[in-house]
PDB file of N, CA, C and O in Angstrom:
ATOM      1  N   LYS A   1     127.644-122.719 -28.770  1.00  0.00           N
ATOM      2  CA  LYS A   1     128.083-121.898 -29.890  1.00  0.00           C
ATOM      3  C   LYS A   1     127.438-120.516 -29.855  1.00  0.00           C
ATOM      4  O   LYS A   1     128.082-119.521 -30.186  1.00  0.00           O
ATOM      5  N   LEU A   2     126.173-120.452 -29.458  1.00  0.00           N
ATOM      6  CA  LEU A   2     125.456-119.174 -29.476  1.00  0.00           C
ATOM      7  C   LEU A   2     126.096-118.159 -28.537  1.00  0.00           C
ATOM      8  O   LEU A   2     126.125-116.967 -28.844  1.00  0.00           O
ATOM      9  N   ALA A   3     126.604-118.613 -27.408  1.00  0.00           N
ATOM     10  CA  ALA A   3     127.206-117.702 -26.433  1.00  0.00           C
ATOM     11  C   ALA A   3     128.473-117.052 -26.979  1.00  0.00           C
ATOM     12  O   ALA A   3     128.877-115.997 -26.490  1.00  0.00           O
ATOM     13  N   ALA A   4     129.110-117.660 -27.983  1.00  0.00           N
ATOM     14  CA  ALA A   4     130.343-117.122 -28.547  1.00  0.00           C
ATOM     15  C   ALA A   4     130.096-116.079 -29.633  1.00  0.00           C
ATOM     16  O   ALA A   4     131.044-115.466 -30.125  1.00  0.00           O
ATOM     17  N   LEU A   5     128.845-115.871 -30.009  1.00  0.00           N
ATOM     18  CA  LEU A   5     128.532-114.860 -31.028  1.00  0.00           C
ATOM     19  C   LEU A   5     128.839-113.467 -30.499  1.00  0.00           C
ATOM     20  O   LEU A   5     128.767-113.230 -29.293  1.00  0.00           O
ATOM     21  N   PRO A   6     129.184-112.540 -31.398  1.00  0.00           N
ATOM     22  CA  PRO A   6     129.444-111.178 -30.941  1.00  0.00           C
ATOM     23  C   PRO A   6     128.186-110.526 -30.366  1.00  0.00           C
ATOM     24  O   PRO A   6     127.081-110.753 -30.860  1.00  0.00           O
ATOM     25  N   HIS A   7     128.359-109.722 -29.326  1.00  0.00           N
ATOM     26  CA  HIS A   7     127.301-108.930 -28.693  1.00  0.00           C
ATOM     27  C   HIS A   7     126.301-109.760 -27.880  1.00  0.00           C
ATOM     28  O   HIS A   7     125.274-109.221 -27.470  1.00  0.00           O
ATOM     29  N   VAL A   8     126.560-111.046 -27.632  1.00  0.00           N
ATOM     30  CA  VAL A   8     125.641-111.872 -26.850  1.00  0.00           C
ATOM     31  C   VAL A   8     125.936-111.685 -25.364  1.00  0.00           C
ATOM     32  O   VAL A   8     127.071-111.868 -24.923  1.00  0.00           O
ATOM     33  N   LYS A   9     124.908-111.318 -24.594  1.00  0.00           N
ATOM     34  CA  LYS A   9     125.046-111.177 -23.146  1.00  0.00           C
ATOM     35  C   LYS A   9     124.777-112.503 -22.444  1.00  0.00           C
ATOM     36  O   LYS A   9     125.504-112.890 -21.528  1.00  0.00           O
ATOM     37  N   GLU A  10     123.712-113.204 -22.887  1.00  0.00           N
ATOM     38  CA  GLU A  10     123.314-114.428 -22.191  1.00  0.00           C
ATOM     39  C   GLU A  10     122.527-115.324 -23.138  1.00  0.00           C
ATOM     40  O   GLU A  10     121.784-114.849 -23.997  1.00  0.00           O
ATOM     41  N   VAL A  11     122.704-116.634 -22.962  1.00  0.00           N
ATOM     42  CA  VAL A  11     121.908-117.640 -23.667  1.00  0.00           C
ATOM     43  C   VAL A  11     121.177-118.454 -22.616  1.00  0.00           C
ATOM     44  O   VAL A  11     121.800-119.031 -21.725  1.00  0.00           O
ATOM     45  N   ARG A  12     119.863-118.499 -22.719  1.00  0.00           N
ATOM     46  CA  ARG A  12     119.041-119.258 -21.766  1.00  0.00           C
ATOM     47  C   ARG A  12     118.296-120.334 -22.535  1.00  0.00           C
ATOM     48  O   ARG A  12     117.907-120.139 -23.686  1.00  0.00           O
ATOM     49  N   HIS A  13     118.102-121.489 -21.873  1.00  0.00           N
ATOM     50  CA  HIS A  13     117.356-122.555 -22.549  1.00  0.00           C
ATOM     51  C   HIS A  13     116.698-123.479 -21.538  1.00  0.00           C
ATOM     52  O   HIS A  13     117.152-123.641 -20.405  1.00  0.00           O
ATOM     53  N   GLN A  14     115.630-124.066 -21.993  1.00  0.00           N
ATOM     54  CA  GLN A  14     114.916-125.123 -21.267  1.00  0.00           C
ATOM     55  C   GLN A  14     114.601-126.161 -22.331  1.00  0.00           C
ATOM     56  O   GLN A  14     113.638-126.004 -23.082  1.00  0.00           O
ATOM     57  N   GLY A  15     115.389-127.203 -22.405  1.00  0.00           N
ATOM     58  CA  GLY A  15     115.222-128.175 -23.482  1.00  0.00           C
ATOM     59  C   GLY A  15     115.545-127.525 -24.815  1.00  0.00           C
ATOM     60  O   GLY A  15     116.620-126.948 -24.978  1.00  0.00           O
ATOM     61  N   LEU A  16     114.630-127.608 -25.769  1.00  0.00           N
ATOM     62  CA  LEU A  16     114.846-126.994 -27.082  1.00  0.00           C
ATOM     63  C   LEU A  16     114.384-125.535 -27.137  1.00  0.00           C
ATOM     64  O   LEU A  16     114.612-124.861 -28.141  1.00  0.00           O
ATOM     65  N   PHE A  17     113.759-125.051 -26.109  1.00  0.00           N
ATOM     66  CA  PHE A  17     113.279-123.676 -26.033  1.00  0.00           C
ATOM     67  C   PHE A  17     114.477-122.790 -25.686  1.00  0.00           C
ATOM     68  O   PHE A  17     114.966-122.847 -24.557  1.00  0.00           O
ATOM     69  N   VAL A  18     114.970-121.961 -26.640  1.00  0.00           N
ATOM     70  CA  VAL A  18     116.218-121.221 -26.470  1.00  0.00           C
ATOM     71  C   VAL A  18     115.980-119.725 -26.630  1.00  0.00           C
ATOM     72  O   VAL A  18     115.293-119.292 -27.556  1.00  0.00           O
ATOM     73  N   GLY A  19     116.551-118.941 -25.723  1.00  0.00           N
ATOM     74  CA  GLY A  19     116.522-117.486 -25.826  1.00  0.00           C
ATOM     75  C   GLY A  19     117.932-116.939 -25.816  1.00  0.00           C
ATOM     76  O   GLY A  19     118.784-117.412 -25.063  1.00  0.00           O
ATOM     77  N   VAL A  20     118.183-115.937 -26.655  1.00  0.00           N
ATOM     78  CA  VAL A  20     119.492-115.300 -26.734  1.00  0.00           C
ATOM     79  C   VAL A  20     119.298-113.812 -26.485  1.00  0.00           C
ATOM     80  O   VAL A  20     118.530-113.149 -27.181  1.00  0.00           O
ATOM     81  N   GLU A  21     120.007-113.293 -25.478  1.00  0.00           N
ATOM     82  CA  GLU A  21     119.931-111.870 -25.166  1.00  0.00           C
ATOM     83  C   GLU A  21     121.188-111.171 -25.669  1.00  0.00           C
ATOM     84  O   GLU A  21     122.306-111.607 -25.392  1.00  0.00           O
ATOM     85  N   PHE A  22     120.993-110.085 -26.409  1.00  0.00           N
ATOM     86  CA  PHE A  22     122.102-109.304 -26.963  1.00  0.00           C
ATOM     87  C   PHE A  22     122.298-108.035 -26.145  1.00  0.00           C
ATOM     88  O   PHE A  22     121.400-107.610 -25.419  1.00  0.00           O
ATOM     89  N   ASP A  23     123.486-107.431 -26.269  1.00  0.00           N
ATOM     90  CA  ASP A  23     123.711-106.150 -25.601  1.00  0.00           C
ATOM     91  C   ASP A  23     122.959-105.046 -26.345  1.00  0.00           C
ATOM     92  O   ASP A  23     122.253-105.310 -27.318  1.00  0.00           O
ATOM     93  N   ASP A  24     123.119-103.811 -25.874  1.00  0.00           N
ATOM     94  CA  ASP A  24     122.332-102.702 -26.413  1.00  0.00           C
ATOM     95  C   ASP A  24     122.674-102.337 -27.850  1.00  0.00           C
ATOM     96  O   ASP A  24     121.925-101.592 -28.481  1.00  0.00           O
ATOM     97  N   SER A  25     123.776-102.836 -28.383  1.00  0.00           N
ATOM     98  CA  SER A  25     124.171-102.472 -29.744  1.00  0.00           C
ATOM     99  C   SER A  25     123.477-103.313 -30.818  1.00  0.00           C
ATOM    100  O   SER A  25     123.568-102.990 -32.003  1.00  0.00           O
ATOM    101  N   VAL A  26     122.786-104.389 -30.421  1.00  0.00           N
ATOM    102  CA  VAL A  26     122.107-105.261 -31.379  1.00  0.00           C
ATOM    103  C   VAL A  26     120.614-105.293 -31.066  1.00  0.00           C
ATOM    104  O   VAL A  26     120.213-105.539 -29.928  1.00  0.00           O
ATOM    105  N   ASN A  27     119.807-105.046 -32.073  1.00  0.00           N
ATOM    106  CA  ASN A  27     118.356-105.074 -31.930  1.00  0.00           C
ATOM    107  C   ASN A  27     117.847-106.462 -32.315  1.00  0.00           C
ATOM    108  O   ASN A  27     118.145-106.948 -33.406  1.00  0.00           O
ATOM    109  N   GLY A  28     117.090-107.099 -31.435  1.00  0.00           N
ATOM    110  CA  GLY A  28     116.565-108.436 -31.696  1.00  0.00           C
ATOM    111  C   GLY A  28     115.659-108.495 -32.907  1.00  0.00           C
ATOM    112  O   GLY A  28     115.633-109.505 -33.611  1.00  0.00           O
ATOM    113  N   VAL A  29     114.911-107.421 -33.163  1.00  0.00           N
ATOM    114  CA  VAL A  29     114.017-107.390 -34.330  1.00  0.00           C
ATOM    115  C   VAL A  29     114.835-107.393 -35.619  1.00  0.00           C
ATOM    116  O   VAL A  29     114.442-108.025 -36.600  1.00  0.00           O
ATOM    117  N   ASP A  30     115.970-106.694 -35.625  1.00  0.00           N
ATOM    118  CA  ASP A  30     116.834-106.696 -36.801  1.00  0.00           C
ATOM    119  C   ASP A  30     117.418-108.084 -37.050  1.00  0.00           C
ATOM    120  O   ASP A  30     117.528-108.519 -38.197  1.00  0.00           O
ATOM    121  N   VAL A  31     117.791-108.778 -35.976  1.00  0.00           N
ATOM    122  CA  VAL A  31     118.291-110.155 -36.114  1.00  0.00           C
ATOM    123  C   VAL A  31     117.178-111.047 -36.663  1.00  0.00           C
ATOM    124  O   VAL A  31     117.415-111.873 -37.543  1.00  0.00           O
ATOM    125  N   LYS A  32     115.977-110.877 -36.143  1.00  0.00           N
ATOM    126  CA  LYS A  32     114.827-111.658 -36.608  1.00  0.00           C
ATOM    127  C   LYS A  32     114.603-111.460 -38.106  1.00  0.00           C
ATOM    128  O   LYS A  32     114.406-112.432 -38.835  1.00  0.00           O
ATOM    129  N   HIS A  33     114.632-110.210 -38.571  1.00  0.00           N
ATOM    130  CA  HIS A  33     114.420-109.934 -39.993  1.00  0.00           C
ATOM    131  C   HIS A  33     115.558-110.487 -40.850  1.00  0.00           C
ATOM    132  O   HIS A  33     115.324-110.977 -41.955  1.00  0.00           O
ATOM    133  N   GLY A  34     116.789-110.408 -40.340  1.00  0.00           N
ATOM    134  CA  GLY A  34     117.923-110.979 -41.064  1.00  0.00           C
ATOM    135  C   GLY A  34     117.804-112.485 -41.204  1.00  0.00           C
ATOM    136  O   GLY A  34     118.124-113.044 -42.253  1.00  0.00           O
ATOM    137  N   CYS A  35     117.347-113.142 -40.152  1.00  0.00           N
ATOM    138  CA  CYS A  35     117.143-114.589 -40.207  1.00  0.00           C
ATOM    139  C   CYS A  35     115.999-114.936 -41.150  1.00  0.00           C
ATOM    140  O   CYS A  35     116.081-115.907 -41.903  1.00  0.00           O
ATOM    141  N   PHE A  36     114.938-114.147 -41.107  1.00  0.00           N
ATOM    142  CA  PHE A  36     113.795-114.392 -41.995  1.00  0.00           C
ATOM    143  C   PHE A  36     114.220-114.278 -43.459  1.00  0.00           C
ATOM    144  O   PHE A  36     113.804-115.086 -44.290  1.00  0.00           O
ATOM    145  N   ASP A  37     115.038-113.288 -43.775  1.00  0.00           N
ATOM    146  CA  ASP A  37     115.532-113.120 -45.147  1.00  0.00           C
ATOM    147  C   ASP A  37     116.373-114.312 -45.583  1.00  0.00           C
ATOM    148  O   ASP A  37     116.482-114.599 -46.775  1.00  0.00           O
ATOM    149  N   ARG A  38     116.969-115.006 -44.611  1.00  0.00           N
ATOM    150  CA  ARG A  38     117.796-116.185 -44.903  1.00  0.00           C
ATOM    151  C   ARG A  38     117.026-117.495 -44.683  1.00  0.00           C
ATOM    152  O   ARG A  38     117.621-118.570 -44.602  1.00  0.00           O
ATOM    153  N   LYS A  39     115.701-117.387 -44.590  1.00  0.00           N
ATOM    154  CA  LYS A  39     114.787-118.540 -44.509  1.00  0.00           C
ATOM    155  C   LYS A  39     114.806-119.266 -43.166  1.00  0.00           C
ATOM    156  O   LYS A  39     114.644-120.486 -43.123  1.00  0.00           O
ATOM    157  N   LEU A  40     115.005-118.525 -42.062  1.00  0.00           N
ATOM    158  CA  LEU A  40     114.936-119.093 -40.716  1.00  0.00           C
ATOM    159  C   LEU A  40     113.920-118.292 -39.915  1.00  0.00           C
ATOM    160  O   LEU A  40     114.028-117.069 -39.820  1.00  0.00           O
ATOM    161  N   LEU A  41     112.939-118.967 -39.341  1.00  0.00           N
ATOM    162  CA  LEU A  41     111.927-118.298 -38.535  1.00  0.00           C
ATOM    163  C   LEU A  41     112.307-118.336 -37.063  1.00  0.00           C
ATOM    164  O   LEU A  41     112.454-119.407 -36.475  1.00  0.00           O
ATOM    165  N   ILE A  42     112.465-117.157 -36.478  1.00  0.00           N
ATOM    166  CA  ILE A  42     112.678-117.008 -35.048  1.00  0.00           C
ATOM    167  C   ILE A  42     111.768-115.886 -34.569  1.00  0.00           C
ATOM    168  O   ILE A  42     111.141-115.205 -35.380  1.00  0.00           O
ATOM    169  N   THR A  43     111.694-115.691 -33.265  1.00  0.00           N
ATOM    170  CA  THR A  43     110.840-114.659 -32.695  1.00  0.00           C
ATOM    171  C   THR A  43     111.699-113.657 -31.938  1.00  0.00           C
ATOM    172  O   THR A  43     112.654-114.038 -31.262  1.00  0.00           O
ATOM    173  N   ALA A  44     111.363-112.382 -32.051  1.00  0.00           N
ATOM    174  CA  ALA A  44     112.020-111.347 -31.256  1.00  0.00           C
ATOM    175  C   ALA A  44     111.134-111.033 -30.056  1.00  0.00           C
ATOM    176  O   ALA A  44     109.943-110.761 -30.208  1.00  0.00           O
ATOM    177  N   ILE A  45     111.717-111.072 -28.878  1.00  0.00           N
ATOM    178  CA  ILE A  45     111.011-110.782 -27.633  1.00  0.00           C
ATOM    179  C   ILE A  45     111.637-109.514 -27.061  1.00  0.00           C
ATOM    180  O   ILE A  45     112.805-109.530 -26.671  1.00  0.00           O
ATOM    181  N   GLY A  46     110.904-108.447 -27.006  1.00  0.00           N
ATOM    182  CA  GLY A  46     111.464-107.191 -26.540  1.00  0.00           C
ATOM    183  C   GLY A  46     112.446-106.632 -27.555  1.00  0.00           C
ATOM    184  O   GLY A  46     112.388-106.965 -28.738  1.00  0.00           O
ATOM    185  N   ASP A  47     113.354-105.774 -27.083  1.00  0.00           N
ATOM    186  CA  ASP A  47     114.288-105.108 -27.982  1.00  0.00           C
ATOM    187  C   ASP A  47     115.562-105.898 -28.263  1.00  0.00           C
ATOM    188  O   ASP A  47     116.161-105.743 -29.327  1.00  0.00           O
ATOM    189  N   HIS A  48     115.982-106.742 -27.325  1.00  0.00           N
ATOM    190  CA  HIS A  48     117.309-107.349 -27.451  1.00  0.00           C
ATOM    191  C   HIS A  48     117.330-108.859 -27.256  1.00  0.00           C
ATOM    192  O   HIS A  48     118.393-109.427 -27.005  1.00  0.00           O
ATOM    193  N   ILE A  49     116.182-109.521 -27.366  1.00  0.00           N
ATOM    194  CA  ILE A  49     116.130-110.963 -27.137  1.00  0.00           C
ATOM    195  C   ILE A  49     115.472-111.652 -28.317  1.00  0.00           C
ATOM    196  O   ILE A  49     114.434-111.209 -28.808  1.00  0.00           O
ATOM    197  N   ILE A  50     116.087-112.751 -28.773  1.00  0.00           N
ATOM    198  CA  ILE A  50     115.453-113.609 -29.782  1.00  0.00           C
ATOM    199  C   ILE A  50     115.122-114.945 -29.128  1.00  0.00           C
ATOM    200  O   ILE A  50     115.778-115.376 -28.180  1.00  0.00           O
ATOM    201  N   ARG A  51     114.093-115.585 -29.659  1.00  0.00           N
ATOM    202  CA  ARG A  51     113.652-116.871 -29.108  1.00  0.00           C
ATOM    203  C   ARG A  51     113.507-117.859 -30.254  1.00  0.00           C
ATOM    204  O   ARG A  51     113.032-117.516 -31.337  1.00  0.00           O
ATOM    205  N   MET A  52     113.926-119.098 -29.992  1.00  0.00           N
ATOM    206  CA  MET A  52     113.804-120.170 -30.975  1.00  0.00           C
ATOM    207  C   MET A  52     113.089-121.346 -30.343  1.00  0.00           C
ATOM    208  O   MET A  52     113.388-121.741 -29.216  1.00  0.00           O
ATOM    209  N   VAL A  53     112.141-121.902 -31.080  1.00  0.00           N
ATOM    210  CA  VAL A  53     111.390-123.072 -30.614  1.00  0.00           C
ATOM    211  C   VAL A  53     111.361-124.074 -31.780  1.00  0.00           C
ATOM    212  O   VAL A  53     110.396-124.107 -32.544  1.00  0.00           O
ATOM    213  N   PRO A  54     112.407-124.880 -31.915  1.00  0.00           N
ATOM    214  CA  PRO A  54     112.441-125.833 -33.032  1.00  0.00           C
ATOM    215  C   PRO A  54     111.500-127.009 -32.786  1.00  0.00           C
ATOM    216  O   PRO A  54     111.105-127.264 -31.648  1.00  0.00           O
ATOM    217  N   PRO A  55     111.142-127.721 -33.845  1.00  0.00           N
ATOM    218  CA  PRO A  55     110.299-128.903 -33.670  1.00  0.00           C
ATOM    219  C   PRO A  55     111.067-130.013 -32.955  1.00  0.00           C
ATOM    220  O   PRO A  55     112.297-130.014 -32.933  1.00  0.00           O
ATOM    221  N   LEU A  56     110.344-130.938 -32.382  1.00  0.00           N
ATOM    222  CA  LEU A  56     110.984-132.032 -31.653  1.00  0.00           C
ATOM    223  C   LEU A  56     111.799-132.957 -32.555  1.00  0.00           C
ATOM    224  O   LEU A  56     112.642-133.707 -32.063  1.00  0.00           O
ATOM    225  N   ILE A  57     111.562-132.915 -33.854  1.00  0.00           N
ATOM    226  CA  ILE A  57     112.283-133.787 -34.783  1.00  0.00           C
ATOM    227  C   ILE A  57     113.500-133.093 -35.400  1.00  0.00           C
ATOM    228  O   ILE A  57     114.032-133.560 -36.407  1.00  0.00           O
ATOM    229  N   VAL A  58     113.938-131.990 -34.808  1.00  0.00           N
ATOM    230  CA  VAL A  58     115.070-131.250 -35.346  1.00  0.00           C
ATOM    231  C   VAL A  58     116.330-132.122 -35.286  1.00  0.00           C
ATOM    232  O   VAL A  58     116.528-132.884 -34.339  1.00  0.00           O
ATOM    233  N   THR A  59     117.172-131.996 -36.309  1.00  0.00           N
ATOM    234  CA  THR A  59     118.424-132.754 -36.364  1.00  0.00           C
ATOM    235  C   THR A  59     119.599-131.840 -36.006  1.00  0.00           C
ATOM    236  O   THR A  59     119.462-130.617 -35.967  1.00  0.00           O
ATOM    237  N   LYS A  60     120.746-132.453 -35.748  1.00  0.00           N
ATOM    238  CA  LYS A  60     121.955-131.681 -35.464  1.00  0.00           C
ATOM    239  C   LYS A  60     122.316-130.800 -36.655  1.00  0.00           C
ATOM    240  O   LYS A  60     122.768-129.669 -36.475  1.00  0.00           O
ATOM    241  N   GLU A  61     122.124-131.305 -37.859  1.00  0.00           N
ATOM    242  CA  GLU A  61     122.419-130.529 -39.060  1.00  0.00           C
ATOM    243  C   GLU A  61     121.518-129.299 -39.149  1.00  0.00           C
ATOM    244  O   GLU A  61     121.967-128.225 -39.551  1.00  0.00           O
ATOM    245  N   ASP A  62     120.247-129.454 -38.774  1.00  0.00           N
ATOM    246  CA  ASP A  62     119.325-128.316 -38.758  1.00  0.00           C
ATOM    247  C   ASP A  62     119.795-127.262 -37.758  1.00  0.00           C
ATOM    248  O   ASP A  62     119.757-126.066 -38.046  1.00  0.00           O
ATOM    249  N   CYS A  63     120.232-127.705 -36.597  1.00  0.00           N
ATOM    250  CA  CYS A  63     120.712-126.777 -35.568  1.00  0.00           C
ATOM    251  C   CYS A  63     121.979-126.057 -36.023  1.00  0.00           C
ATOM    252  O   CYS A  63     122.133-124.859 -35.788  1.00  0.00           O
ATOM    253  N   ASP A  64     122.883-126.783 -36.671  1.00  0.00           N
ATOM    254  CA  ASP A  64     124.107-126.167 -37.182  1.00  0.00           C
ATOM    255  C   ASP A  64     123.783-125.129 -38.253  1.00  0.00           C
ATOM    256  O   ASP A  64     124.382-124.054 -38.279  1.00  0.00           O
ATOM    257  N   LYS A  65     122.845-125.444 -39.127  1.00  0.00           N
ATOM    258  CA  LYS A  65     122.447-124.504 -40.180  1.00  0.00           C
ATOM    259  C   LYS A  65     121.794-123.262 -39.566  1.00  0.00           C
ATOM    260  O   LYS A  65     122.066-122.144 -40.003  1.00  0.00           O
ATOM    261  N   ALA A  66     120.940-123.445 -38.562  1.00  0.00           N
ATOM    262  CA  ALA A  66     120.287-122.323 -37.885  1.00  0.00           C
ATOM    263  C   ALA A  66     121.343-121.429 -37.222  1.00  0.00           C
ATOM    264  O   ALA A  66     121.250-120.204 -37.289  1.00  0.00           O
ATOM    265  N   PHE A  67     122.340-122.041 -36.586  1.00  0.00           N
ATOM    266  CA  PHE A  67     123.406-121.262 -35.962  1.00  0.00           C
ATOM    267  C   PHE A  67     124.136-120.416 -36.997  1.00  0.00           C
ATOM    268  O   PHE A  67     124.401-119.239 -36.756  1.00  0.00           O
ATOM    269  N   GLU A  68     124.462-120.996 -38.135  1.00  0.00           N
ATOM    270  CA  GLU A  68     125.164-120.257 -39.186  1.00  0.00           C
ATOM    271  C   GLU A  68     124.330-119.080 -39.679  1.00  0.00           C
ATOM    272  O   GLU A  68     124.869-118.001 -39.923  1.00  0.00           O
ATOM    273  N   ILE A  69     123.021-119.275 -39.830  1.00  0.00           N
ATOM    274  CA  ILE A  69     122.137-118.197 -40.283  1.00  0.00           C
ATOM    275  C   ILE A  69     122.082-117.087 -39.230  1.00  0.00           C
ATOM    276  O   ILE A  69     122.146-115.907 -39.576  1.00  0.00           O
ATOM    277  N   ILE A  70     121.966-117.447 -37.963  1.00  0.00           N
ATOM    278  CA  ILE A  70     121.940-116.442 -36.897  1.00  0.00           C
ATOM    279  C   ILE A  70     123.268-115.690 -36.857  1.00  0.00           C
ATOM    280  O   ILE A  70     123.291-114.470 -36.699  1.00  0.00           O
ATOM    281  N   LYS A  71     124.362-116.416 -36.999  1.00  0.00           N
ATOM    282  CA  LYS A  71     125.687-115.795 -37.005  1.00  0.00           C
ATOM    283  C   LYS A  71     125.814-114.789 -38.145  1.00  0.00           C
ATOM    284  O   LYS A  71     126.288-113.672 -37.937  1.00  0.00           O
ATOM    285  N   GLU A  72     125.394-115.179 -39.343  1.00  0.00           N
ATOM    286  CA  GLU A  72     125.434-114.266 -40.492  1.00  0.00           C
ATOM    287  C   GLU A  72     124.584-113.028 -40.244  1.00  0.00           C
ATOM    288  O   GLU A  72     124.987-111.916 -40.585  1.00  0.00           O
ATOM    289  N   SER A  73     123.414-113.217 -39.655  1.00  0.00           N
ATOM    290  CA  SER A  73     122.499-112.112 -39.404  1.00  0.00           C
ATOM    291  C   SER A  73     123.089-111.123 -38.392  1.00  0.00           C
ATOM    292  O   SER A  73     122.986-109.910 -38.572  1.00  0.00           O
ATOM    293  N   VAL A  74     123.699-111.641 -37.342  1.00  0.00           N
ATOM    294  CA  VAL A  74     124.296-110.775 -36.314  1.00  0.00           C
ATOM    295  C   VAL A  74     125.498-110.037 -36.888  1.00  0.00           C
ATOM    296  O   VAL A  74     125.663-108.839 -36.658  1.00  0.00           O
ATOM    297  N   GLU A  75     126.334-110.747 -37.631  1.00  0.00           N
ATOM    298  CA  GLU A  75     127.536-110.114 -38.188  1.00  0.00           C
ATOM    299  C   GLU A  75     127.195-109.078 -39.252  1.00  0.00           C
ATOM    300  O   GLU A  75     127.979-108.160 -39.494  1.00  0.00           O
ATOM    301  N   ALA A  76     126.029-109.212 -39.893  1.00  0.00           N
ATOM    302  CA  ALA A  76     125.628-108.244 -40.918  1.00  0.00           C
ATOM    303  C   ALA A  76     125.161-106.919 -40.317  1.00  0.00           C
ATOM    304  O   ALA A  76     125.053-105.921 -41.030  1.00  0.00           O
ATOM    305  N   LEU A  77     124.885-106.903 -39.022  1.00  0.00           N
ATOM    306  CA  LEU A  77     124.390-105.659 -38.388  1.00  0.00           C
ATOM    307  C   LEU A  77     125.485-104.698 -38.035  1.00  0.00           C
ATOM    308  O   LEU A  77     125.215-103.623 -37.502  1.00  0.00           O
TER     309      LEU A  77
END
């Protein structure tokens, strides 16, 4: 689902460790702040990459909710 978001160049992952790289029109720090305002903690790495490290007990519903929050944050930019 993350790869289908607007402005996404690449989605990388190793297990639950997920990174999303955006093109030059989206700032990762702005996405991070938008997610934080919507009660989701993620990390911005560099200018155009966000990183997520969910707990091992994460549920599918938690992942779906996180995706919706990230989607809202990206679309708001």
